[in-house]
N, C-alpha and C positions, 0 to 999 in steps of 0.2 A: 286167305285171311287169319287162318292162326299164328302163321308167322309173323304177320303186321302187327296182330295185337301182343305177342309176346315182344316183338320190338319194341312194339311202346311200353310195354312194364317194364323193362330191361331200362330204359332211358326214364321214365318215368321216379324209379327207385334210382337210379344216378342223381337226379335232377333233387330228390331228398337228400340224398346223404351230401350233395353240394352245400346245399341249404343248411344242414344241421352241421357242417364244417364250419362254414366261414359265421355262424352264430357261434360255437365252441371258440373258434378265433377271437373273435369280437370281444367275447368276455374275457379271454385268457389277457389280452393285451389292455384291459383296462385294470387288472392288477398288479396294485404300486408294487414295487419290490419282489413280483416275481422269481420264485426260484431259476435257476439255470434249465433243468429240464423242464420246466411250462416254457422258457424262451425257445427250448429246442425245436418242442414241440408246435410253437408256430413257425417256425422255419420249414418242418417237414410240412405241416399241413400247408403253406404257402406254395412248394414245391409241386406237391400235390394237386393243387387248384389249377398251376401255369401248366403241368407238362404229364398229368394224369396219372404219375405213379410216383412211389417217394423215392427218394436218394438212395440210390442202390448200393450194397454193400459190396464192399469189394473182399476177396479171399482171404486178404490178409487180418479184416474186421472181424469176420469170422474164428481165424486162429488166434485172434489174441481176445476172447472170451472168457480166459480164466477169471478165478477168482482175485487172485494178485499179480502184479505186474511181474514179467521176465523180460529180458534183454530184446529179442526178436520183436515182440509186440510194442518194446516203447520205440525201437527205429522205426516202427510202422508208424506209428502217432506223430512220432518227431518229422518225418514225412510232411503228412499233412499238415502241422504248425509252421514248416517252411512255406509250403505253399500256402496257408494263409493269408499268410505277410506277405507273399508278393502278390498276392491276389489285388490284395488291398490298397499296392501301389500303383499297380497295372489297371485296375476297376475300382478305384476308391466309391466307398456308399455314397449316398444321397443323404442328407436331412439327417433325424436322431437316430443313432446307430444303436445306445447302451442296450444290452442286453435282446439282442437281433444277431448274433451269430459271428458279427463282427470283431476281429480281435484290435484289442487297443493297444496304441502305439505306447502309450506311456506308462505298459506294464511286461513290455518284450523284454528289456534286460534283465527285471528280475523273473519271469517265465524261465529265459534262459539260464540262469543264475540255477535255480530248483532244479532245472532238466540237467543242469552239468552234473548232481549227483546223483551216482549210479543207483540209488535206491528209490527214484521220484522220477516220475513222468507227470507232467500238466498235461489234461485235458480237455478244461476250461479256464475262462481267464475273463475276470470282467473287473477295468480298475475302478469301478465308479465312475458317477456322473451325479451333474447339478443341473436341473433342468431348466431352461433359459425362455422368454420368447421365439427364438431364433428357432432353438434346437430342446423340444421336449417329448417326454411320452403320453400315449394315447390319456392315459388317467390324470396327467394335467391339462391336457385339453379339456376332457371331458369337464373337471371340475371348474375352470374357469370360465368356461360356457353355458355349464348346466345348472348355475344359479342365479337366483332372482337380480342379485345387487352386481354380481358377475366378477370375480377375484381374479388377479394379474398372475400370471403364472410367476413372476417374480417374488408375489407374497406368500404365495403356499410353499417356497421355500423346497419342494419337495427334492431329494437327493436320493441315489440308488448306491445301496452301499459297494463294494468292493465283492468281490467273489472269487475264488477257487476251488476248482475240482483234478483233486491229486490221486492218481493212481498207484501205489506203493508194493514194494515184493513183500513177503511176507511177514521178515524180518524186522524190517521197519516199521510193518502197519501194527503189529504186538506190540513197538515201543511206544507206537502211538496211544494204545489200548491202556498202558502202564502209566504216560504222562501224560494224556491229553489235557487235565485238570490243570497244568501248567500252562499249555497255550491259550484254554479257553479262559483264564486268569488275566490275561494282558488286556492292560486297557483298550488298547485298539481293536480287537474282537467282540464281536456283535454274536456268535452262535459257529459251535463247531458241531458238527455229524457225522456220522458214515450212513453212504448210502448202498445198497443193494441193489444195483442199476440189472436192469432186464436182459442186459447182455451177458451177464454173471460177473461180471466185474463189483467189489468192494474198493469204493471211491469217500473221500475223505472231501466233507463239503467245509467249505472256511468261509465264513462270512465275514469283514473288516472294514475298518473306519478307510475310503480310498480317497480317490480325487475329489470326489463332491465333497468330502469335507477339509479337505488342501492336508491328507495326513496320508498320501499314498505311499510316501519311501518311508515316513516311519514307520505304520505296521508292514509292509514289506519287509524292511529292515529285522523287525521281531519275529515275523513269521518264517523268513528262509534262516534267520538264525538256529530258531529252534529245529530246522528239519537238517540243516548243516550239522547236528552238535549230535542229533539222532544218527542221521548218515555214519560220521565219522564214529559212534559208540557201537554201532552196528558192524559196522567196518575190523571195528578191534576184537570185538567177542566171537 
């Protein structure tokens, strides 16, 4: 009997945790323009609900948890990047994919150009999206059906910005500190910030006008130029 009671208590706690996780994920999905860290948490939560455990961290992930990017850690990240692109081709996602862990083909070439710089590694990227009736986020779905008059998704005109997470080596990181106002002042930039991730990494977070506004290529041209110039000056110095 004692064992049965103990098992019942464990199952009840597990059920309560599942309810709490589903509730938290539902709230996060309704967050317009949620930052990538929240979107990544949603992906982890969905994995836990499906498999019972979080996605496994590889030995390379643990070895690459230093504050600044280094060549070996970048190599491990690029392997994940190539795999993510291949997975999207072999197992394409269904429905609205903005902000849910899938790489956007529209930004592939730009990420590859950034990754070609010796002092830069892209960790996360989003090309940006405009919600439509066919493909839209949870927030738009709620807004269009949760009002008395009913507002069409097209009328909402919801746009998700483009976003980049960049992991830099120490020298280029210092260049960014000194010149961040130049990057932030560009008309295409919504926000530039620095994140100190739970893994120990220091990440430059850039939110910009992307494909949802029709300005992906123009925005990325200016962003890439900034880092190409910084990479070149760091190499010279």
